[in-house]
N, CA, C and O of each residue as an XYZ file, in Angstrom:
336
protein
N    -190.066    214.577    -69.320
C    -190.859    213.502    -69.646
C    -190.339    212.130    -68.842
O    -189.170    211.746    -68.807
N    -191.295    211.591    -68.309
C    -191.028    210.402    -67.488
C    -190.677    209.462    -68.355
O    -191.267    209.314    -69.425
N    -189.488    208.595    -67.902
C    -189.172    207.392    -68.689
C    -188.894    206.323    -67.592
O    -188.563    206.640    -66.450
N    -189.051    205.031    -68.011
C    -188.971    203.857    -67.063
C    -187.748    202.925    -67.431
O    -187.340    202.819    -68.588
N    -187.252    202.327    -66.466
C    -186.375    201.126    -66.709
C    -187.180    200.072    -65.716
O    -187.665    200.256    -64.599
N    -187.127    198.797    -66.631
C    -187.987    197.705    -66.070
C    -187.489    196.239    -66.378
O    -186.732    195.885    -67.283
N    -188.075    195.501    -65.441
C    -187.608    194.087    -65.565
C    -189.049    193.076    -65.827
O    -189.990    193.142    -65.035
N    -189.070    192.360    -66.760
C    -190.151    191.413    -66.891
C    -189.756    189.904    -66.587
O    -188.678    189.371    -66.849
N    -190.705    189.415    -66.063
C    -190.335    188.018    -65.671
C    -191.000    187.266    -66.811
O    -192.144    187.401    -67.245
N    -189.983    186.404    -67.218
C    -190.500    185.455    -68.719
C    -191.291    184.156    -67.916
O    -191.449    183.944    -66.714
N    -191.683    183.440    -69.044
C    -192.389    182.168    -68.549
C    -191.473    181.129    -68.210
O    -191.848    180.106    -67.636
N    -190.214    181.358    -68.558
C    -189.226    180.258    -68.430
C    -188.299    180.631    -67.045
O    -187.350    179.962    -66.636
N    -188.804    181.807    -66.474
C    -188.166    182.223    -65.209
C    -186.944    183.070    -65.478
O    -186.212    183.366    -64.533
N    -186.702    183.437    -66.576
C    -185.452    184.410    -66.895
C    -186.083    185.845    -66.833
O    -187.304    185.987    -66.888
N    -185.306    186.800    -66.729
C    -185.812    188.083    -66.781
C    -185.298    188.992    -67.988
O    -184.162    188.885    -68.449
N    -186.160    189.810    -68.407
C    -185.726    190.764    -69.558
C    -185.738    192.199    -69.076
O    -186.781    192.733    -68.700
N    -184.571    192.816    -69.090
C    -184.492    194.316    -68.842
C    -184.814    195.227    -70.180
O    -184.395    194.915    -71.294
N    -185.539    196.283    -69.942
C    -185.756    197.350    -71.008
C    -185.926    198.749    -70.450
O    -185.760    198.918    -69.242
N    -186.274    199.859    -71.313
C    -186.492    201.080    -70.737
C    -187.692    201.519    -71.836
O    -187.778    200.936    -72.918
N    -188.469    202.438    -71.509
C    -189.392    202.938    -72.234
C    -189.927    204.231    -71.930
O    -189.486    204.711    -70.886
N    -190.885    205.033    -72.655
C    -191.281    206.184    -72.209
C    -192.786    205.916    -71.726
O    -193.318    206.614    -70.863
N    -193.375    204.924    -72.310
C    -194.808    204.629    -71.890
C    -194.891    203.056    -71.264
O    -195.086    202.110    -72.027
N    -194.742    202.884    -69.961
C    -194.496    201.654    -69.370
C    -195.718    200.536    -69.681
O    -195.556    199.355    -69.986
N    -197.022    201.278    -69.510
C    -198.140    200.324    -69.732
C    -198.201    199.916    -71.094
O    -198.526    198.743    -71.278
N    -197.954    200.642    -72.118
C    -198.095    200.318    -73.410
C    -196.957    199.338    -73.946
O    -197.173    198.467    -74.789
N    -195.685    199.590    -73.339
C    -194.709    198.799    -73.617
C    -194.805    197.164    -73.064
O    -194.401    196.169    -73.665
N    -195.317    197.212    -72.037
C    -195.719    195.904    -71.277
C    -196.642    195.037    -72.156
O    -196.406    193.864    -72.442
N    -197.749    195.761    -72.565
C    -198.817    195.401    -73.330
C    -198.285    195.009    -74.542
O    -198.861    194.038    -75.033
N    -197.307    195.490    -75.216
C    -196.776    195.131    -76.335
C    -195.886    193.879    -76.229
O    -195.881    193.050    -77.139
N    -195.230    193.757    -75.264
C    -194.290    192.433    -74.979
C    -195.495    191.409    -74.841
O    -195.503    190.467    -75.632
N    -196.496    191.511    -73.920
C    -197.453    190.553    -73.787
C    -198.083    189.983    -75.039
O    -198.128    188.768    -75.233
N    -198.585    190.904    -75.914
C    -199.243    190.698    -77.209
C    -198.165    190.068    -78.240
O    -198.601    189.685    -79.325
N    -196.938    189.952    -77.994
C    -195.972    189.310    -78.898
C    -195.341    190.207    -79.807
O    -194.602    189.736    -80.672
N    -195.562    191.635    -79.717
C    -194.995    192.750    -80.412
C    -193.823    193.348    -79.888
O    -193.437    194.380    -80.438
N    -193.117    192.848    -78.830
C    -192.233    193.313    -78.123
C    -190.979    192.875    -78.752
O    -190.903    192.621    -79.954
N    -189.807    192.772    -77.768
C    -188.261    192.124    -78.295
C    -188.547    190.679    -78.778
O    -189.487    190.014    -78.342
N    -187.717    190.268    -79.658
C    -187.548    188.842    -80.032
C    -187.533    187.909    -78.778
O    -188.147    186.844    -78.717
N    -186.769    188.427    -77.803
C    -186.489    187.639    -76.395
C    -187.591    187.343    -75.715
O    -187.695    186.238    -75.182
N    -188.607    188.308    -75.627
C    -189.887    188.178    -74.913
C    -190.915    187.359    -75.826
O    -191.667    186.549    -75.284
N    -190.947    187.540    -77.034
C    -191.780    186.605    -77.908
C    -191.418    185.068    -77.613
O    -192.317    184.242    -77.457
N    -190.134    184.743    -77.547
C    -189.711    183.381    -77.614
C    -189.649    182.897    -76.065
O    -189.210    181.783    -75.779
N    -190.087    183.750    -75.152
C    -189.913    183.434    -73.578
C    -191.188    183.728    -72.915
O    -191.224    183.929    -71.701
N    -192.282    183.765    -73.684
C    -193.588    184.261    -72.927
C    -194.230    183.170    -72.306
O    -193.903    182.013    -72.572
N    -195.107    183.445    -71.511
C    -195.637    184.742    -71.151
C    -194.811    185.523    -70.371
O    -193.959    184.948    -69.694
N    -194.919    186.976    -70.328
C    -194.095    187.919    -69.524
C    -195.081    188.677    -68.668
O    -196.226    188.962    -69.018
N    -194.488    188.992    -67.445
C    -195.207    189.903    -66.441
C    -194.229    190.853    -65.972
O    -193.032    190.591    -65.855
N    -194.779    191.991    -65.698
C    -193.978    193.106    -65.234
C    -193.531    192.798    -63.691
O    -194.319    192.882    -62.749
N    -192.216    192.446    -63.572
C    -191.818    192.223    -62.339
C    -191.293    193.672    -61.606
O    -191.596    193.785    -60.418
N    -190.675    194.570    -62.111
C    -190.029    195.498    -61.426
C    -189.935    196.794    -62.357
O    -189.850    196.734    -63.584
N    -189.959    197.811    -61.713
C    -189.633    199.254    -62.716
C    -189.330    200.355    -61.690
O    -189.631    200.328    -60.497
N    -188.754    201.221    -62.278
C    -188.150    202.504    -61.877
C    -188.295    203.652    -62.613
O    -187.913    203.673    -63.783
N    -188.816    204.649    -62.069
C    -189.199    205.897    -62.754
C    -188.189    206.949    -62.870
O    -187.634    207.352    -61.847
N    -187.895    207.437    -64.023
C    -186.875    208.571    -64.162
C    -187.352    209.866    -64.952
O    -188.343    209.890    -65.682
N    -186.553    210.880    -64.717
C    -186.997    212.193    -65.281
C    -186.741    212.295    -66.624
O    -187.462    212.992    -67.339
N    -185.660    211.593    -67.122
C    -185.081    211.651    -68.536
C    -184.742    210.241    -69.007
O    -184.628    209.286    -68.239
N    -184.576    210.179    -70.444
C    -184.298    208.914    -71.169
C    -182.815    208.462    -70.783
O    -182.465    207.303    -70.563
N    -182.068    209.525    -70.747
C    -180.575    208.807    -70.437
C    -180.425    208.170    -68.985
O    -179.642    207.236    -68.811
N    -181.138    208.659    -68.017
C    -181.066    207.900    -66.677
C    -181.810    206.668    -66.912
O    -181.277    205.621    -66.543
N    -182.952    206.626    -67.465
C    -183.557    205.207    -67.837
C    -182.798    204.247    -68.576
O    -182.794    203.052    -68.282
N    -182.110    204.775    -69.592
C    -181.171    204.042    -70.441
C    -179.923    203.488    -69.590
O    -179.411    202.408    -69.885
N    -179.479    204.232    -68.578
C    -178.282    203.945    -67.860
C    -178.861    202.863    -66.922
O    -178.151    201.884    -66.687
N    -180.067    202.950    -66.373
C    -180.531    201.823    -65.500
C    -180.739    200.703    -65.991
O    -180.550    199.641    -65.397
N    -181.230    200.854    -67.353
C    -181.338    199.517    -68.146
C    -180.157    198.900    -68.274
O    -180.076    197.722    -67.925
N    -179.072    199.554    -68.775
C    -177.828    198.816    -68.795
C    -177.353    198.124    -67.653
O    -176.856    196.999    -67.710
N    -177.549    199.001    -66.278
C    -177.062    198.196    -65.059
C    -177.863    197.047    -64.881
O    -177.321    195.981    -64.591
N    -179.400    197.155    -65.056
C    -180.155    196.098    -64.897
C    -179.643    194.723    -65.653
O    -179.510    193.631    -65.101
N    -179.423    194.979    -66.839
C    -178.970    193.844    -67.734
C    -177.898    193.106    -67.370
O    -177.724    191.930    -67.689
N    -177.111    193.828    -66.649
C    -175.642    193.221    -66.069
C    -175.828    192.612    -64.594
O    -174.834    192.102    -64.077
N    -176.899    192.629    -63.966
C    -176.981    191.850    -62.767
C    -177.367    190.377    -62.978
O    -178.162    190.003    -63.841
N    -176.748    189.602    -62.133
C    -177.059    188.233    -62.363
C    -178.468    187.814    -61.999
O    -179.256    188.573    -61.435
N    -178.697    186.780    -62.288
C    -180.251    186.312    -62.202
C    -180.675    186.248    -60.601
O    -181.836    186.407    -60.224
N    -179.730    186.031    -59.855
C    -179.913    186.094    -58.263
C    -180.304    187.499    -57.769
O    -181.270    187.714    -57.037
N    -179.475    188.418    -58.234
C    -179.600    189.776    -58.125
C    -180.988    190.532    -58.599
O    -181.625    191.363    -57.953
N    -181.228    190.092    -59.700
C    -182.501    190.450    -60.374
C    -183.778    189.927    -59.472
O    -184.700    190.695    -59.197
N    -183.752    188.536    -59.030
C    -184.787    188.202    -58.008
C    -184.971    188.960    -56.979
O    -186.097    189.321    -56.637
N    -183.565    189.394    -56.175
C    -183.485    189.907    -54.886
C    -184.231    191.244    -55.068
O    -185.198    191.569    -54.378
N    -183.738    191.937    -55.986
C    -184.318    193.267    -56.451
C    -185.776    193.431    -56.526
O    -186.365    194.349    -55.955
N    -186.456    192.366    -57.366
C    -187.951    192.179    -57.315
C    -188.542    192.125    -56.225
O    -189.399    192.948    -55.905
N    -188.152    191.093    -55.450
C    -188.632    190.721    -54.233
C    -188.715    191.841    -53.005
O    -189.654    191.986    -52.223
N    -187.455    192.602    -53.054
C    -187.270    193.581    -51.978
C    -188.257    194.834    -52.493
O    -188.826    195.521    -51.644
N    -188.423    195.086    -53.850
C    -189.621    196.131    -54.335
C    -190.921    195.803    -53.981
O    -191.715    196.701    -53.700
N    -191.323    194.343    -53.950
C    -192.603    193.908    -53.614
C    -192.992    194.008    -52.211
O    -194.165    193.800    -51.901
N    -192.099    194.312    -51.320
C    -192.263    194.232    -49.755
C    -193.013    195.480    -49.636
O    -192.884    196.333    -50.515
N    -193.785    195.671    -48.636
C    -194.448    196.925    -48.177
C    -193.596    197.720    -47.199
O    -194.016    198.780    -46.735
């Protein structure tokens, strides 16, 4: 089963890291105010970055790594992924 680790860019410029089995539904939940408390209070949110994994364990491990990156490292990661 595919799982995802992701970064959301919040309305105040901060980032939120998470993991999910259904990326589209989870992002929609965050955007509708049904996600984490953090994203509800820092709306609006947009998907800035994601990685796909074959299992939940790897996605959760990557989420942990993303949560511990500095703001600058998260920005760099999102910009690097966006380049063709």
